[in-house]
N, C-alpha and C positions, 0 to 999 in steps of 0.2 A: 106022316114025312118029316122029320125035324127043318124045324127054321132055319133060315138063314141066320151067320151071327150077327147082323145090320139088324134084324126086328126082336133078337131077343133083349137086348139092353139100349137102350136110348136116352140114359140118365147123363151123360156126356154129349149129347150130340143137338142138344136143344139150343147153342150157341149162334147167331146168326150175324153175320155182317154185312151190311146193304150200302154200296157208294151209290151218291148221288140223290140222297133215302131220304131229302127233305121237301121233292114236288115231283108232280108227275107219275109217271111209270113208276119209281123209285118211294115215293111214296105208299103207292098204291101196294105194292110189295112188305114194305115195311108194317103199314097195319091189317094184312094178310097173316102175316107173320105173326104178329102180335097174338091176335084172335087165335091163332093155331097154339100157342104155349110157350114160343121161341123168347129168348133173352135175345133182345136186337140192341146191335149197335149200329147206329147209322154216320155218315158223313157228307158233306156236301163242302161248297167252295165259301159258302157265307154264312158267316156265323148269325144274320140276321133269319135267312132262313130255314135255321138250323134251332133258333128259337121261336119260331112261329112254328113249326111243327110240334115241337116239344107243349107247346102250350095246345094246340089243337088234338095230340091223341092222350095228356095227361096220364100218363101210366107210371108208376111208382119208379122210382129209379133202381131198384134191381130188378128190374126186367125191361128199363130202355135208358139206352146211354146214346146221347148224339154231340157232335164234334164237330167246325170247323177246318177241315185239312184241307190242301192240294193232294192230291191223288198222282200226281204227274210228279212229286217230291217224293223220293223215296225215302229220305232221311225224316218226312214229316209223317207217312205213315208206318214206320217205324216203330216210330212215338207213341203214336195212336195204338196199334197193335199189342204193345208194352201195355198201355192203360188198360187194354181189356182184358188181357190177361190177369192185370192186377184185380181186377175187377171181382170177372167172372170166372174164368179158365181159357181153355184154348177154344176157338172159334172151330166150330163145324162143318159149316155152311157159310158160305161165302157168293154173296151176289153183285158182279160187276156190272153195275148199269150206269156210274158216272158216264157222263157225255157233253161236250160242248158240238154245235152245229152252227157255224157263222151263215149270217144271213148274202146274200145275193145284194149287193150296189146297185148295178146298171145291168139291168132285164137283158140288155142287146147283143152285151157284149161277152164273150166265153168266160164261163168261172176261173177256168186255167190263169187266164190273164191278168185276171182282178184277184188273184190270191200270193200271197205273199210268201215270200220262204217262211217269217216267221207265224205266218198264221198258221201254215202248212205246220210246223213242228208242234205246235200249240195243239192241233186237233189230233195228231197222232199221239204227243205225249199222254195225253189225258185221255182219249179214247181208245187206245192199243195199248201201249206201253205202262198206263196204269196197271189194267189187268194183268200183265205179265209180272208187274211188281209185285203185286198181291197175291197171286196165284203162285210165284216163286218163295213169297216169305210165311206161307203158309202150308205148302205145301211137306215139308218135314214133322211140321207136328202132326197133320191127320195120316203121313205115313206111318208113322210110330203110333198111332190108336187106329190103324188099319181100317179107316171110315174118313167119307169126305163129302160132300157137295158143291161142286162150283160150279155156276148158271152164269153165263155171260148175257150180257142184255145186247142183240147186233141191231140186225135193221133192215128192210126192204130194201134200204139203199146199197148194202151190202150184197144182195142176191139177184138182185135185177139191175137193168138198166136205169140210174138213179136218174128220175124229169124232176127231183128238187130240189134233192140234197147239193153239195159241191164236191169237189173229184176230195179231198180231205178229210172230207166223214165219209163219205160212197167207202175209199180206200182203208180208212181203217177198221168201218164195220164188216166189210170183204175180210182184211186182217185179222181181225176176233174169231171169224170163222173156223180159218187155219191154225189159228192157236189153240183154241175148241180143243180141234182133234189131234193135234201135235199134243196137248197135255192129256188127252183123253186116252190116247194109248201111251205115254210114258205110266201114269197113272193107275190106270185101272188094276193090275195085280195087286195093290196096295186098297184093294176097298172103297177109292174113291172114285166117282164119275164126274163129268165136263161134258156141259153140254150150253148149246146156245138157243136164246130165244130170239126172234127176228119180228120183232112187229111190225105191223104195216103203217097207213096214220092212225094213230091214236090222238085225240085228243090232249091238249098240255099245254104247260105253259111253254114250251119251244116250239110248237107245234101252231098256236093262237088260236083265236076264234075262228068257229064256223065259217061264218061269213066270210071271210075273206074270199077274195078272186083264188087265191091259189088251192086252199081249202076246197072250195066250191069244183074248182078242176080236180082235184084228187078224188072227190065224191064219186066221180062219173065212170071213174074206172075200177071202183070197186064192185064187184055182181053183188056181194048181199044188203047196197045201197044205205050202209051206215060206217061211222066210224067205230073204233073200236074203245072201248073205256080200258085205262089201266087196273080196275078191278081184272079183267078175262086177263091179262097177261100176268097177274098177281096171282091168280088161281093155275095157271100152267107152270111158274117158280115155283110154288107150295108141292104141286104134286113133285116136279123134279129134286127137291130138297127133303121129300120122304124117304124112307125105308123101303116103300115098294118100289120105287121107278131103279133101284141097283142093277136092273139089267139097259137099261138106259143109259147111252154114254157115246160122247162123240156127235149125237146127233145137232142138228138144226130145226126148230121147230118153228114153224111159218105161221103169223098168226095175223093173217092179211084180211080178210073178210073173203079169199079167195080171187086178191089181185095176181098174188104168185103163188104157186106149187110146184114144186120141185120133181 
């Protein structure tokens, strides 16, 4: 039985871009993709976070490139993509991981009343419009090559009743599931898969220490009795980025320790 085309030639399919790749889940995905032999470009908002990640990873410049940009600004995104193309060529794998999640100020007041229009817009711009912009900019070259992998990192907050996250974060992550399905339908005929990963409580810089009250409460709701790790999320991303996942598209994969099951 002949192999699918995507399994025969991978010479130009090993360039990956991970947004929000300097810390937490994104950093775990960067590290895993590097171990799998990808040339990896990653971005974060703060230059010091990028430099810290580069210092930890210590990969040669022909395999790892990091830069500080705001994914909510299409002009910055476009210039960054041009720099990656000039270094290595066209990006074959996109992981939309960058996200912001403002913290609740008054625990007794409804979050809707605490969320300003400006804060709402910022979360939607980073968490949802950023992935749309990158998908839209990279889709034409993926279509031309007949191959691509797009992985959106959503959240349990976009799948179930949000008990911790705010309305802006939950709405942005639910929207990311919808964007995943719409893009998957558009791009499937061109050899491009689009999937979403929805982690539950994974300890990171965003979620804070396991000893906080909110995390102790979250732990009580997880059937497996522990928090997830960035490495576990990265394993799923690595599979979805591989040629072997060519028949999976439009899916949302929940990584929640049993807290949510669709």
